[in-house]
N, C-alpha and C positions, 0 to 999 in steps of 0.2 A: 519629908512631899511625898505624894503618893507616886508609886511606884511607876504609873505613864506617864508623869512629869521627869522620870531619870530615862526612859527607852531608850536604848544605847541606837541612835540611827544609822551609827554602821552598821551596825549587826544587820539589822535589816537591809543594805545600800548591799553588805557583801551577799545578803542571802538572794538578791535579785538579781547580783550580776551573774551568781554561781550558774544561777537554769537558765539556758539560751529559750528565749521565750516561742524562737522560732519553731524547737523542736514540739512544741503542743500546738501548731498551726499545721491545716493542708500543703503541701507543698506550693501550691497558687499564692499561696500569701506568704509563704517564706521575705519577700522581699519587702514585705509592711512590717514584719514582727515587731520593731525599735515604734511606731507611730501608738503616738497617744489615744489609739480607735480600738473599740470593741470590733472585733473579726469571725466570721462563721466558721465553727469547725462542723457542722453537720446539725441533723437533726431540729431544725429550725435554733439550736442553740449558739450560744457565742463565745469568745472567749472575753475574760474583760478586758479593761483597755489599762494601762501599765497603773495610771494614776489613781483608779479604782482599786485592785490588788495592793498596792500602795498604803493608801488611807487604812483599810478595811484591816491591813495585819499590822498597822500602827493602830488602829486604837481598838484589837484586841490583846493587844499586850503581853505578847508572848514570853516564857519563861521557858531557858531548858529542860527544866525537868517535868514541864506540861504536858497535862492527854488535852489531843486536842480535836476535836469532832469537827467534820467539814461535812453542808450539805449540800451538794451539786457540786459532784468530781468534774464535770464536765471534760476539757482537753484534759487535766490532772496538773495544769497551770499553778494554779492557789497551796495546791496541796504539796506541789516540789516546794514551792517557796517556803514554806511553813518546815517541812522538814528538817530545814537546815537551822530552824526558830527553837525546839521541841524535841521533847525526847519520844512520843508518840503521833500520828494526824489517822484517825481514822475515818474515814471518806465514804459517804453515799450518792450513791446514780441510778436515776430512774431509766437512761436510756444506758443497757448492755451494749451495743456498738462502743458507744462514747467511753464506757468503762473500759473494756479490752483493751481498749487503743490508751489508755492510761494508763491501766498495768504494764503496756508492753515499755510507753516510754519510763516511769518507774526503773521495771528491770533494766533497759538500757543506760538512764542514768548513774542506776545502783545503792537506788534510794531506798533501805533495806528498812525502815521505820514508819512507812504508810502501810493501814492496813484500807483493805474498800471489801464493798460489798452493792448489791444490787438491789433498788426496793427504793420505799419509799421516806426522802428522807424527812420529813417533817414530823415524823414517825422514832427517829431519831435512831441509837444503837443501843437498845435497854441492858443488851446482857455485858457490856463493858462498860458502861456510865457508874460511877456521878465523871463529867468531863468537867475540866479547870476552866477552859477555852472551849466556845459553840460558833463557827461562825457559819451563815446565810449565803449562797453567793447568789442568790437569784430573788429576786423581791415575793413576798410572803403576805400580799395582799395587805389588809389593813391592820392584822392582829397580829401578835407573836404565838406561834404554836405551842401549847399549853408543854405537851411531849416534851419539845426539847423547855421548856424553864423547867421543869422535873429532872431534866437529867443534867442541869447543872449546879456546877457542887457551890458550899456555903463560900463566896469568896468569889465567887467562879464571873467569869463574862461573856458576854454573848452579844456578837456583832449580825446586824441583818439590815436588808435593805425591803423597806416596805413602803408600797404603794399603788394601786393599782397602773397607771401606764410607766413608760421611764419617764415622761416629762415632770410629774410629780411625786417620783419618791425620794425618800430619804433616807440617809444612815441611822440607825438604830443601835445606840450601847445600852444594853441592861449587864445590870451587877447587883450579884446574890447576894445579901449576910442575911447574918441571924433573924432579922426582924422583916426581910423578904426581897422584896423586886426594886429595882435603883432604876429608872429610865433615863437616857441623856440623846 
């Protein structure tokens, strides 16, 4: 069977347990850290609800030797989860203050396999491409960014939400093989 049907849920659950969600939230929201809701992190951004983080991570089907590109570091929570599942996470954030706080969290938690940079995540990180996995943590309007597709390795998976507003967003999984890209 395809690897995605064999993805060990216990590995995903363990990585979720290892990462304290409250460490990625402003102190005023620590008491709500384990509610299944998105919470504000500043600069008009939110930390995704735990259910969405779990679903997106599961759809990504990450393996221990993989290099993953994350578009939208935010508070750093998703990158921290991924750091326990793969070899290296490359994460891009457009809001420098959020990125600086995420870097501090990664250091405090001893996460040494997360590389970060400020910039437009829709351009990807061509200097270190290709990636076995790419995850976009914010809605990408109605089309998949072509620059990200170009940086996806053969056999790779890209997971992203698409839609124009929160009520009409859907999660997409794009796989690349020798013949092209396949969307589900």
